[in-house]
N, C-alpha and C positions, 0 to 999 in steps of 0.2 A: 526481428519478431520471434515470438515463441511458437513452438509447435504445440499441437493439442496434447501430445504426450508429456511435454515439459510442463504445460499449464496444469495438467491433471496431477503430476508429481508435486508441484508447488501447492496445489489445493489441498493435497493430502497432508503436507507438512503444516499448512496454515490452520488446519483443524484444531491443533493442540496449542496454538498460541493465543494469548490474551491481547485485546486491543491496547496499543501503547499510546494511543492518542484519541481524543474526542473532538469532533467538529460540532460546535454549538450554534447558538442563535446568530452570531456574527459571520457564520459560514467560513469560507477560506480567507484568511488574513495573511499578510506578509510574515507575521510572527509565527503562525501555524506552519507555513511552508518552511521557514527557517528551522523551526524545532524538528520538523519531520526530516529535513535534510540532515540535521545533526544525528538523528537516530540511525540513518543509513550509513553513518561512519562506523557503526558497530554491529548493525543488523542488516541482513540481506532481504529478509521477508518480514513485513510488518502488517499489522491489522489496525484499521482505524474504524472507530465507531462514529456514526453520524447520529447525533442526539435528536430526540423527537421535536425539540423546539427549533430545529434548523429546517427552513422551508425549501431549501434547494434540493434538487434531485441528486441522490448519492452517485449516480453514474456520471453526472456532469462534474461533481466535486472530484471524483476519482480521476477523470480526464485532466482537469486543471492541475491537481496536485502532481500527477505523474509527469505532465509536461514541465512543470516548474522544478521538479526534483530530478528530472531525467531518469525516472523509474518506469516500470511497466505495470499496467493493471493486470493482476492475475484474475480477479473476479470481484463482482459486486453482488452480494446477496442481501436483499432487504436493506438494512442500514449499516451493513458491515462492508468495508472495503479492504481488499488485500493487495498490497503492492510489493513488487520485487525489484531489487537493484543489486547486482553482484558487487562484492567488495573489489576495489581495484587491485589490492594485493592479497594473496592467499584467500580466495573465495571459499567459504565453508560449504556452500550448497553446490553440489556437482549435478548439473542437469543431465538427464538422459539424452542421448543423441537423437 
């Protein structure tokens, strides 16, 4: 688990990134999860936008995606989800202790 200091650090980094993915009417699909997993091969911190036509709760979506991609939920604000998963080799983001 992340400490509050690490989470705050990641939130700061996430402020400047654009969503790389959108969850729409179909909500979370195996294709979405696969595509998000692919993004984690090159990015450690990603932002996902939940579109207005998606009726599911963004917090629930964040939990499902984080479980399926083995990532951690940094935050959910409104319809934006921020997830973190360190790269296996040479992680770029160094979390504070």
